[in-house]
C-alpha positions in Angstrom: 12.2 -14.9 1.2 8.8 -16.2 0.3 8.2 -14.3 -2.9 5.2 -16.6 -3.7 3.3 -15.0 -0.8 4.3 -11.5 -2.0 3.0 -12.5 -5.5 -0.3 -13.7 -4.2 -0.8 -10.5 -2.2 0.2 -8.2 -5.0 -2.0 -9.9 -7.6 -5.1 -10.0 -5.4 -7.7 -7.4 -6.2 -8.9 -4.9 -3.6 -9.7 -1.2 -4.0 -10.6 1.1 -1.0 -13.7 -0.4 0.6 -13.5 -3.6 -1.4 -10.5 -5.3 0.3 -12.2 -8.7 1.0 -10.0 -10.7 -1.4 -6.8 -9.4 0.1 -8.3 -9.8 3.6 -9.0 -13.5 3.0 -5.3 -14.0 2.2 -4.1 -12.1 5.3 -6.5 -14.0 7.6 -5.2 -17.3 6.3 -1.6 -16.2 6.9 -2.3 -14.8 10.4 -3.9 -17.9 11.7 -1.4 -19.7 13.8 0.9 -16.7 13.6 -1.0 -14.5 16.1 -2.7 -15.4 19.4 -5.9 -13.5 18.6 -7.4 -12.6 15.3 -10.4 -10.3 14.5 -11.9 -8.1 11.9 -13.4 -4.8 12.9 -16.4 -3.0 11.6 -14.3 -1.2 8.9 -12.8 -4.4 7.7 -9.3 -4.0 9.3 -7.7 -7.4 10.1 -6.2 -7.2 13.6 -3.8 -9.9 14.7 -2.5 -9.8 18.3 0.6 -11.4 19.6 0.1 -11.1 23.4 3.0 -9.7 25.4 3.7 -7.8 28.6 4.1 -4.4 26.9 4.5 -1.9 25.5 1.6 -2.0 23.0 3.0 -1.8 19.5 0.7 -1.3 16.5 2.0 -2.2 13.1 -0.2 -1.0 10.2 0.1 -1.8 6.5 -2.8 -1.2 4.1 -4.6 -3.8 2.0 -6.2 -1.4 -0.5 -4.9 -0.5 -3.9 -5.8 2.5 -6.1 -8.7 1.8 -8.5 -12.0 3.0 -9.6 -15.8 2.5 -9.2 -18.2 2.5 -12.2 -20.2 5.8 -12.1 -21.9 5.6 -15.5 -22.8 3.2 -18.4 -23.5 5.0 -21.6 -25.9 3.9 -24.4 -23.0 2.4 -26.4 -21.9 0.3 -23.4 -18.8 2.2 -22.4 -18.1 2.8 -18.8 -17.1 6.0 -17.0 -15.2 5.7 -13.7 -14.7 7.6 -10.5 -11.2 7.2 -9.0 -10.5 5.7 -5.6 -7.0 7.0 -4.9 -4.6 9.2 -6.8 -3.8 8.5 -10.5 -1.6 10.1 -13.1 -3.9 9.8 -16.2 -1.0 9.3 -18.6 -0.2 5.9 -16.9 -3.7 4.6 -17.7 -4.1 4.9 -21.5 -4.4 1.5 -23.2 -4.2 -0.5 -19.9 -6.3 -3.6 -19.3 -8.6 -3.5 -16.3 -10.9 -5.9 -14.4 -14.5 -4.8 -13.7 -15.7 -6.7 -10.7 -19.4 -7.3 -11.0 -21.7 -9.1 -8.5 -21.6 -12.3 -10.6 -18.3 -12.3 -12.5 -15.0 -10.5 -13.3 -14.9 -8.8 -16.8 -11.8 -7.8 -18.6 -11.8 -4.4 -20.2 -9.6 -1.8 -21.9 -9.1 1.8 -20.9 -9.6 3.8 -24.0 -9.7 7.4 -25.1 -10.4 9.4 -28.2 -7.9 8.3 -31.0 -5.0 10.7 -31.5 -5.7 10.6 -35.3 -8.9 12.6 -34.9 -8.0 15.0 -32.2 -8.2 18.7 -33.0 -5.2 20.9 -32.6 -6.8 22.3 -29.4 -7.4 18.8 -28.0 -3.8 17.8 -28.7 -2.6 20.7 -26.5 -5.0 19.9 -23.6 -3.5 17.7 -20.8 -5.1 14.3 -20.5 -7.7 14.1 -17.7 -9.4 11.1 -16.1 -12.7 12.3 -17.6 -11.2 11.7 -21.0 -10.9 8.0 -20.3 -13.5 5.2 -20.5 -13.6 1.4 -20.2 -14.4 -0.8 -23.2 -15.7 -4.3 -22.3 -16.0 -5.4 -26.0 -19.6 -6.3 -25.5 -22.9 -4.9 -26.9 -24.5 -2.2 -24.8 -27.4 -4.4 -23.7 -25.0 -7.1 -22.3 -22.9 -4.5 -20.5 -26.0 -2.9 -18.9 -27.3 -6.3 -17.8 -23.9 -7.3 -16.2 -22.5 -4.0 -14.8 -23.9 -1.9 -12.0 -23.1 1.5 -10.8 -20.6 1.1 -7.9 -18.9 -2.0 -9.3 -15.2 -1.7 -8.5 -12.4 -1.7 -11.1 -8.8 -2.7 -10.8 -5.8 -2.4 -13.1 -4.6 -5.7 -14.5 -0.9 -6.8 -14.2 0.9 -9.9 -13.0 3.9 -10.2 -10.7 7.2 -10.6 -12.5 10.9 -10.5 -11.7 12.7 -8.0 -13.9 16.4 -8.1 -13.6 17.2 -7.8 -9.9 13.8 -6.3 -9.1 10.2 -7.5 -8.7 7.4 -5.7 -10.4 3.6 -5.8 -10.2 0.5 -3.6 -9.6 -0.3 -2.8 -6.0 3.1 -3.3 -4.4 1.7 -0.3 -2.7 1.1 -1.6 -0.2 1.0 -5.4 -0.4 4.7 -5.3 0.1 4.0 -3.6 3.4 1.6 -6.4 4.3 4.3 -9.0 3.4 6.9 -7.3 5.5 4.6 -7.2 8.5 3.7 -10.9 8.2 7.3 -12.0 7.7 8.6 -9.8 10.5 6.1 -11.0 13.0 6.9 -14.5 12.0 10.6 -13.8 12.5 10.3 -12.0 15.8 9.8 -15.1 17.9 11.5 -13.6 21.0 9.4 -10.4 21.1 8.0 -9.5 24.5 6.0 -6.5 23.4 2.2 -6.6 23.0 2.0 -6.6 19.2 -1.0 -5.7 17.1 -0.4 -6.5 13.4 -3.1 -4.6 11.5 -3.9 -4.9 7.8 -5.8 -1.7 7.2 -8.5 -0.6 4.8 -9.1 2.6 2.8 -5.6 4.1 3.3 -5.6 5.4 -0.3 -8.6 7.6 0.4 -7.6 9.2 3.7 -6.0 6.7 6.1 -9.5 5.7 7.3 -8.8 2.2 8.5 -5.8 3.1 10.6 -7.7 6.0 12.2 -10.4 3.6 13.5 -8.0 0.8 14.5 -5.6 3.3 16.2 -8.4 4.7 18.3 -9.5 1.2 19.3 -6.1 -0.3 20.0 -4.7 2.8 21.7 -1.0 1.8 21.1 2.1 3.1 22.8 4.0 3.0 19.5 2.6 3.0 16.0 4.7 1.7 13.0 3.4 2.1 9.5 4.8 0.0 6.7 4.5 1.4 3.2 6.3 2.1 0.0 8.1 5.4 -0.8 9.4 7.1 -3.9 12.6 5.8 -5.5 13.2 8.5 -8.1 16.6 7.1 -9.0 15.7 7.3 -12.7 16.9 9.5 -15.6 15.7 13.1 -15.3 15.8 13.2 -11.5 18.3 15.3 -9.6 20.2 13.9 -6.6 18.1 15.9 -4.1 14.8 14.7 -5.7 15.4 11.0 -5.4 14.1 10.5 -1.8 15.4 6.9 -1.8 17.3 4.6 -4.2 16.6 1.0 -4.9 19.0 -1.6 -3.4 20.3 0.8 -0.7 18.1 -0.5 2.2 14.8 0.1 4.0 13.7 3.7 4.4 13.5 5.1 7.9 11.1 8.0 7.5 11.8 11.4 9.0 8.7 13.1 7.8 6.1 13.3 5.0 2.8 15.2 4.5 0.9 13.2 7.1 3.3 13.0 10.0 6.7 13.7 11.6 8.3 10.5 13.0 9.1 10.5 16.7 12.8 11.3 17.0 13.4 8.7 19.7 11.9 6.1 17.4 14.1 7.3 14.5 17.1 7.0 16.7 16.2 3.6 17.9 15.7 2.2 14.4 18.9 3.8 13.2 20.9 2.4 16.1 19.4 -1.1 15.5 20.1 -1.0 11.8 23.7 0.0 12.5 24.3 -2.6 15.2 22.6 -5.4 13.1 24.3 -4.2 9.8 20.9 -3.8 8.2 21.1 -1.4 5.2 18.9 1.7 5.6 18.2 5.1 4.2 16.8 8.2 5.9 13.8 9.4 4.0 12.2 12.8 3.7 9.1 12.7 1.4 7.9 16.1 0.2 4.4 14.9 -0.7 2.4 11.8 0.4 1.5 10.1 3.6 1.0 6.8 5.4 -1.1 5.2 8.1 1.3 6.6 10.7 -0.4 10.0 10.1 -3.7 8.5 11.4 -2.1 6.6 14.3 -0.2 9.7 15.4 -3.6 11.5 16.0 -5.3 8.6 17.9 -6.8 9.7 21.2 -4.3 12.0 22.9 -1.5 11.4 20.3 1.0 8.6 19.8 4.7 8.1 19.0 4.9 6.9 15.4 7.3 6.1 12.6 7.1 4.7 9.1 9.4 2.1 7.6 9.4 2.4 3.8 10.2 0.1 0.9 11.8 2.2 -1.9 9.7 1.7 -5.0 9.9 3.0 -8.6 6.9 3.9 -10.7 4.4 4.3 -7.8 0.7 4.3 -8.6 1.2 2.4 -11.8 0.9 -1.2 -12.9 4.6 -1.7 -13.0 5.6 -0.7 -9.5 9.1 -2.1 -8.9 11.1 -2.9 -5.7 14.3 -4.6 -4.8 14.2 -7.8 -2.7 17.2 -6.6 -0.7 15.2 -3.5 0.5 12.2 -5.7 1.3 14.4 -8.1 3.3 16.0 -5.2 5.1 12.5 -4.0 6.1 11.7 -7.4 7.5 14.9 -7.7 9.4 14.7 -4.2 10.9 11.1 -4.5 12.0 11.7 -7.9 13.6 14.8 -6.6 15.4 12.8 -3.7 16.8 9.9 -5.9 18.0 12.3 -8.0 20.0 13.7 -5.0 21.9 10.6 -2.8 22.0 10.0 -3.7 25.6 13.2 -1.9 26.5 12.5 1.4 24.8 11.8 4.5 26.9 9.8 7.0 24.9 9.4 9.5 27.7 10.4 13.0 26.4 
């Protein structure tokens, strides 16, 4: 497994609407891998491997959760507006990068020191509005360098930890990685494959909505992370998935219900190929499959998920065995997709 590519993808910076750095990597990887390559008006990268049918759209999103600068105060501290969902307690004392027009600036997420909090303030749950970014520069320099709308990303490098790999934005650069590697592996595929690296998933599945309408696929497959709550404090029924137990075949989440014939096809393939898998029911959250399912008159969709701990933090962690299982199962499906009958 080419973990150097996964590292390059995960460490790249790209919040919703500002995916250009990730897009450059994806375009470079898709050249020579697909027959046609294009970028649509939203910024989705669409690579087509021409086949006789059916038309299969794979979607994995390029964007990561982050912020935009909404205010610079008279002391030079920045206030931010979120792009995507955050748990504020994961943000205190983290380093960030503020991406200005001319340079990238390192900053620190700060909040009012605990030593001077009132009793009432101590009882109050932390909110995003309590946080600010400190660039360590005089106010005049900050105001000269930073503009309203500059995007902000969390700072963390890719690192193996025990049997796992950890980084910011495995959500969903690991999905991009699985898509690229599965298309590379599925050399015998006869389906008409559209590999789409989507934009703005974290703020409403927007890229997949536009691409799904334009491509009009017969089958839509989203690749994303899912909750692995196999940690202390979680009950058995709350775990959703467990690390190292295989790729997730999603049954449902908040955005879509997977087509039962697709679920059966992927389960059967996994069993016949001895690819480890888990069935996944996610109580809250969604993927690009939700947007593809609603394209035009409606589509048959499914999500393959990579179990991941500590989602929407800078230390997201996944198991290479689950990533490889995702690659193997998607590649296996692409090579037999032309045989599937989805008529109800």
